[in-house]
C-alpha positions as CSV (number, residue, x, y, z in Angstrom):
1,M,-24.2,-20.6,0.4
2,A,-21.0,-21.1,2.3
3,R,-20.7,-20.1,5.9
4,I,-17.3,-19.1,7.2
5,T,-17.0,-19.0,11.0
6,Y,-14.6,-16.4,12.5
7,N,-15.5,-15.8,16.2
8,K,-13.1,-12.9,16.6
9,L,-13.0,-9.2,17.3
10,I,-13.2,-7.1,14.2
11,R,-12.7,-3.4,13.3
12,D,-15.8,-1.2,13.3
13,K,-16.2,-0.9,9.5
14,I,-15.7,-4.6,8.7
15,P,-19.5,-5.3,8.7
16,D,-20.0,-2.6,6.0
17,I,-17.2,-4.1,3.9
18,I,-18.7,-7.6,4.2
19,I,-22.1,-6.3,3.1
20,A,-20.5,-4.4,0.2
21,D,-19.0,-7.7,-0.8
22,N,-22.5,-9.3,-1.0
23,A,-22.2,-11.4,2.1
24,T,-24.2,-11.3,5.3
25,P,-22.4,-10.9,8.6
26,K,-23.7,-12.2,11.9
27,I,-22.5,-9.5,14.4
28,S,-22.9,-9.3,18.2
29,V,-21.8,-6.6,20.6
30,L,-19.5,-7.7,23.4
31,S,-19.9,-6.9,27.1
32,D,-17.1,-5.0,28.8
33,E,-15.6,-8.2,30.2
34,Q,-15.9,-10.0,26.8
35,F,-14.4,-7.0,25.0
36,A,-11.4,-6.9,27.4
37,L,-10.7,-10.6,26.8
38,A,-11.3,-10.3,23.0
39,L,-8.7,-7.4,22.9
40,K,-6.1,-9.7,24.5
41,Q,-6.9,-12.5,22.1
42,K,-6.7,-10.1,19.2
43,I,-3.3,-8.8,20.2
44,V,-2.0,-12.3,20.3
45,E,-3.6,-13.0,16.9
46,E,-1.9,-9.9,15.4
47,A,1.4,-10.7,17.0
48,M,1.3,-14.1,15.4
49,E,0.6,-12.5,12.0
50,L,3.6,-10.2,12.6
51,L,5.7,-13.3,13.3
52,E,4.7,-14.6,9.8
53,A,5.3,-11.3,8.0
54,K,7.8,-11.6,5.2
55,S,8.2,-8.1,3.8
56,N,8.5,-4.6,5.3
57,D,5.0,-3.8,4.0
58,D,3.6,-6.9,5.7
59,M,5.4,-5.8,9.0
60,I,4.0,-2.3,8.7
61,N,0.5,-3.7,8.2
62,E,0.8,-6.0,11.2
63,I,2.5,-3.4,13.5
64,S,-0.3,-0.9,12.6
65,D,-2.9,-3.4,13.7
66,L,-1.0,-4.0,16.9
67,L,-0.8,-0.3,17.7
68,E,-4.6,0.0,17.0
69,I,-5.3,-2.8,19.5
70,V,-2.9,-1.3,22.1
71,D,-4.8,2.0,21.7
72,A,-8.1,0.2,22.2
73,I,-6.8,-1.6,25.3
74,V,-5.5,1.7,26.7
75,A,-8.9,3.4,26.1
76,H,-11.0,0.5,27.3
77,H,-9.1,0.3,30.6
78,H,-8.9,4.1,31.0
79,I,-5.1,3.9,31.2
80,D,-3.4,7.2,31.6
81,T,-1.1,7.5,28.5
82,N,1.3,9.8,30.4
83,A,1.6,7.1,33.1
84,L,2.1,4.5,30.4
85,M,4.9,6.4,28.7
86,E,6.5,7.1,32.1
87,K,6.5,3.3,32.9
88,K,8.0,2.6,29.4
89,R,10.7,5.2,30.0
90,S,11.4,3.9,33.5
91,K,11.6,0.3,32.4
92,R,13.9,1.3,29.6
93,E,16.2,3.2,32.0
94,K,16.3,0.3,34.5
95,R,16.3,-2.7,32.2
96,G,17.5,-1.3,28.9
97,G,16.0,-1.5,25.4
98,F,16.8,-4.0,22.6
99,E,19.5,-2.2,20.7
100,E,22.3,-4.7,21.6
101,R,20.3,-7.7,20.2
102,L,21.1,-9.8,23.3
103,F,19.7,-13.3,23.4
104,L,19.7,-15.2,26.7
105,E,20.5,-18.9,26.1
106,Y,20.5,-20.1,29.7
107,T,21.7,-19.3,33.2
108,D,23.5,-21.5,35.7
109,D,21.8,-21.3,39.0
110,E,24.3,-21.3,42.0
111,K,21.6,-22.5,44.5
């Protein structure tokens, strides 16, 4: 019997999938504080997987994971989605989007 250690947040149906694959998962339920931290760790994990994505299908898969985690963060912290979308709109208006593909190499500080 081989044990594989994961120590990470998983989707709700993963234990059933593991059991159907004839393995035995060790699952625990996180406290609110642990869950909030695990969501932040998970979004970094998925962002790193997006960085490694090679094909459009891979990118779609990873972006869908990121969106699911964003939804979970919004729900867990009781964030008003209207306020979130307004903040997004406001930031885009004030700071722009990414259409121009600008890359900041450096600045010269005049101080």
